[in-house]
C-alpha positions in Angstrom: 14.0 -37.7 22.6 17.7 -37.3 22.4 19.3 -34.2 21.0 22.9 -35.1 21.3 23.7 -35.0 17.6 21.4 -32.0 16.9 23.2 -30.2 19.7 26.6 -31.0 18.2 25.4 -29.7 14.8 24.0 -26.6 16.4 27.3 -25.9 18.2 29.2 -26.5 15.1 26.9 -24.1 13.2 28.2 -21.3 15.4 31.7 -22.0 14.0 30.4 -22.2 10.5 28.5 -19.0 10.8 31.5 -17.2 12.3 33.6 -18.3 9.3 31.0 -17.2 6.8 30.6 -13.8 8.5 34.4 -13.2 8.5 34.6 -14.3 4.8 31.9 -11.8 3.9 33.6 -9.0 5.9 37.1 -9.6 4.4 36.5 -10.5 0.7 36.6 -8.0 -2.2 33.1 -8.3 -3.5 34.2 -6.9 -6.9 37.1 -9.3 -7.4 36.5 -11.7 -10.3 36.9 -15.5 -9.9 36.2 -17.6 -13.0 34.5 -14.7 -14.8 32.1 -14.0 -12.0 32.4 -11.4 -9.2 33.0 -12.7 -5.7 29.7 -11.2 -4.5 27.9 -13.7 -6.8 30.0 -16.6 -5.5 29.1 -15.5 -2.0 25.4 -15.3 -2.9 25.6 -18.8 -4.5 27.1 -20.1 -1.3 24.4 -18.5 0.9 21.5 -19.3 -1.4 22.5 -23.0 -1.4 22.7 -23.0 2.4 19.3 -21.3 2.6 17.6 -23.7 0.1 19.2 -27.1 0.7 19.9 -27.2 4.5 16.2 -27.8 5.4 14.2 -28.9 2.3 15.0 -27.8 -1.2 11.5 -28.7 -2.4 9.7 -26.4 0.0 11.5 -23.1 -0.5 10.7 -19.5 -1.1 13.3 -17.4 -2.9 14.5 -14.3 -1.1 12.7 -11.2 -2.4 15.7 -9.8 -4.2 16.4 -13.0 -6.1 16.4 -13.0 -9.9 16.6 -15.9 -12.3 20.1 -17.4 -12.5 21.4 -15.1 -9.7 22.7 -18.1 -7.8 24.2 -19.7 -10.9 28.0 -19.0 -10.9 28.4 -20.3 -14.4 26.6 -17.2 -15.7 28.1 -13.7 -15.3 25.7 -11.2 -13.8 24.0 -8.5 -15.8 24.1 -5.0 -14.4 22.6 -6.1 -11.1 24.8 -6.6 -8.1 24.4 -7.4 -4.4 26.3 -5.3 -1.9 28.2 -6.6 1.1 25.4 -5.2 3.2 22.8 -7.1 1.2 24.7 -10.3 1.6 25.3 -9.7 5.3 21.6 -9.1 5.8 20.7 -12.2 3.9 23.3 -14.2 5.9 21.7 -13.0 9.2 18.3 -14.1 8.0 19.6 -17.5 7.0 21.4 -17.9 10.4 18.2 -17.1 12.3 16.2 -19.5 10.2 18.6 -22.4 10.5 19.0 -22.1 14.3 15.2 -21.9 14.6 15.0 -25.1 12.4 17.6 -26.9 14.4 15.6 -26.1 17.6 12.7 -28.2 16.2 14.8 -31.3 15.6 15.7 -34.3 17.7 18.3 -37.0 16.7 15.7 -39.4 15.4 14.5 -36.7 13.0 17.9 -36.4 11.4 17.4 -39.8 9.8 14.0 -38.9 8.4 13.5 -37.7 4.8 11.6 -34.4 4.5 8.6 -34.4 2.2 9.6 -34.4 -1.4 13.3 -35.0 -0.8 15.5 -37.8 -1.8 17.9 -37.4 1.1 17.4 -37.5 4.9 18.0 -34.4 7.0 21.5 -35.4 8.1 22.6 -35.8 4.5 21.1 -32.4 3.6 23.0 -30.8 6.5 26.3 -32.6 5.8 26.0 -31.7 2.1 25.7 -28.1 2.9 28.8 -28.2 5.2 30.7 -29.6 2.2 29.3 -27.1 -0.3 29.7 -24.1 2.0 33.3 -24.8 2.9 34.3 -25.5 -0.7 33.0 -22.0 -1.7 34.3 -20.4 1.5 37.8 -21.7 0.6 37.5 -20.3 -2.9 36.5 -16.9 -1.7 39.1 -16.8 1.0 41.8 -17.8 -1.5 41.0 -14.8 -3.6 41.3 -12.6 -0.5 44.6 -14.2 0.5 45.9 -13.8 -3.0 45.0 -10.2 -3.3 45.9 -9.0 0.2 48.6 -11.4 1.4 46.5 -11.6 4.6 44.7 -14.7 5.9 41.0 -14.2 7.1 40.5 -15.6 10.5 39.1 -19.2 10.4 37.5 -20.4 13.6 37.3 -24.0 14.6 35.5 -25.9 17.3 38.2 -25.2 19.9 39.5 -21.8 18.7 36.9 -19.0 18.7 38.2 -15.5 19.3 36.4 -12.3 20.1 34.0 -11.5 17.3 35.9 -8.3 16.3 38.9 -10.2 15.1 38.6 -11.1 11.4 42.3 -11.5 10.3 44.8 -14.2 11.5 
């Protein structure tokens, strides 16, 4: 079975994950964007990636999840996730998604997982769109507050992992 497309997706996920990591390291978790702290926007972004990349109908919430925690239309109560909590969750998602991609071949990208209305490729592409929309919002708050631009990797421009600012 061919894995050309799956390999491209996997390679691009290294870029995506680099950008998510740098976003989580540079943002002000307590900054407020549309009445919700950035940590909640970051959790929403990660939670959606975790739930929707593989199969949203077969999903277990992370152990720290609470009702509406991923809903950015509802300000949080007195509960908050720390940068460390979000980085740990991010690393769990990263490992899970790379493991999942290792099980796929190109033909499987066009198949619809059980209980879903979309094929695997559509689920993956939808998460690229969703993730980068929120990544842009979070990075915009960082740029506005600091005047500095978080490093954004692309397919041809990856720098040493300790560089997080442009």
